[in-house]
C-alpha positions in Angstrom: -86.9 110.2 -175.8 -84.9 107.1 -174.9 -82.9 107.3 -178.1 -82.0 110.9 -177.4 -80.6 110.0 -174.0 -78.5 107.2 -175.4 -77.2 109.4 -178.2 -76.3 112.1 -175.7 -74.5 109.6 -173.4 -72.6 108.2 -176.3 -71.5 111.7 -177.4 -70.4 112.5 -173.9 -68.3 109.3 -173.8 -66.6 110.1 -177.1 -65.8 113.7 -176.1 -64.4 112.4 -172.7 -62.2 109.8 -174.5 -60.8 112.4 -176.9 -60.0 114.7 -174.0 -58.1 111.9 -172.3 -56.2 111.0 -175.5 -55.1 114.5 -176.3 -55.1 116.8 -173.3 -54.5 120.4 -173.8 -51.2 121.1 -172.0 -49.9 124.5 -171.4 -46.2 125.0 -171.9 -43.8 127.0 -169.8 -40.9 129.3 -170.7 -38.4 131.5 -169.0 -38.4 135.2 -169.2 -35.6 137.5 -168.0 -36.3 141.0 -166.7 -33.9 143.5 -168.3 -33.3 145.7 -165.2 -32.5 143.0 -162.6 -31.7 140.0 -164.9 -34.0 137.9 -162.7 -35.4 134.9 -164.6 -39.0 133.9 -164.1 -41.0 130.8 -165.2 -44.1 131.9 -167.1 -47.0 129.7 -168.2 -48.5 129.9 -171.7 -51.8 128.9 -170.1 -52.2 132.3 -168.5 -54.5 134.6 -170.4 -52.2 137.6 -169.9 -48.7 138.3 -170.9 -46.3 139.7 -168.3 -46.6 143.5 -167.9 -43.8 145.3 -169.7 -43.8 148.2 -167.3 -41.7 149.6 -165.5 -39.2 147.0 -166.8 -39.1 145.0 -170.0 -38.4 141.3 -170.4 -37.2 138.9 -173.0 -38.0 135.2 -173.5 -34.8 133.3 -172.9 -35.9 129.7 -173.5 -37.9 127.6 -175.8 -41.3 126.4 -174.6 -40.9 123.6 -172.0 -43.5 120.9 -171.3 -43.6 121.0 -167.5 -43.0 123.4 -164.6 -40.2 121.2 -163.2 -38.4 121.2 -166.6 -38.6 125.0 -166.6 -37.2 125.2 -163.1 -34.3 122.9 -164.1 -33.4 125.2 -167.0 -33.7 128.2 -164.8 -31.3 126.7 -162.3 -28.8 125.8 -165.1 -29.0 129.4 -166.4 -28.5 130.8 -162.9 -25.3 128.6 -162.4 -24.0 129.8 -165.8 -24.5 133.4 -164.8 -27.3 134.2 -167.3 -29.8 134.8 -164.5 -29.2 136.4 -161.1 -31.9 134.5 -159.2 
């Protein structure tokens, strides 16, 4: 029984260490709605895709690592006139 507890504890430590070394990180990307040209930051970590009704959208950026990076790209696209808001 004691060996089983030690084995389980060691396995838990290994799994925790692997999770710290390579965390699962969701990316973000920008979508632009076709009827309003409003750009929106969307997370790949969400289980659903944006609803394509009553308007459609297109992905207008490559995946970005952080939300703040996505917001920076959104602001640059707004200043260039690609997004309205």
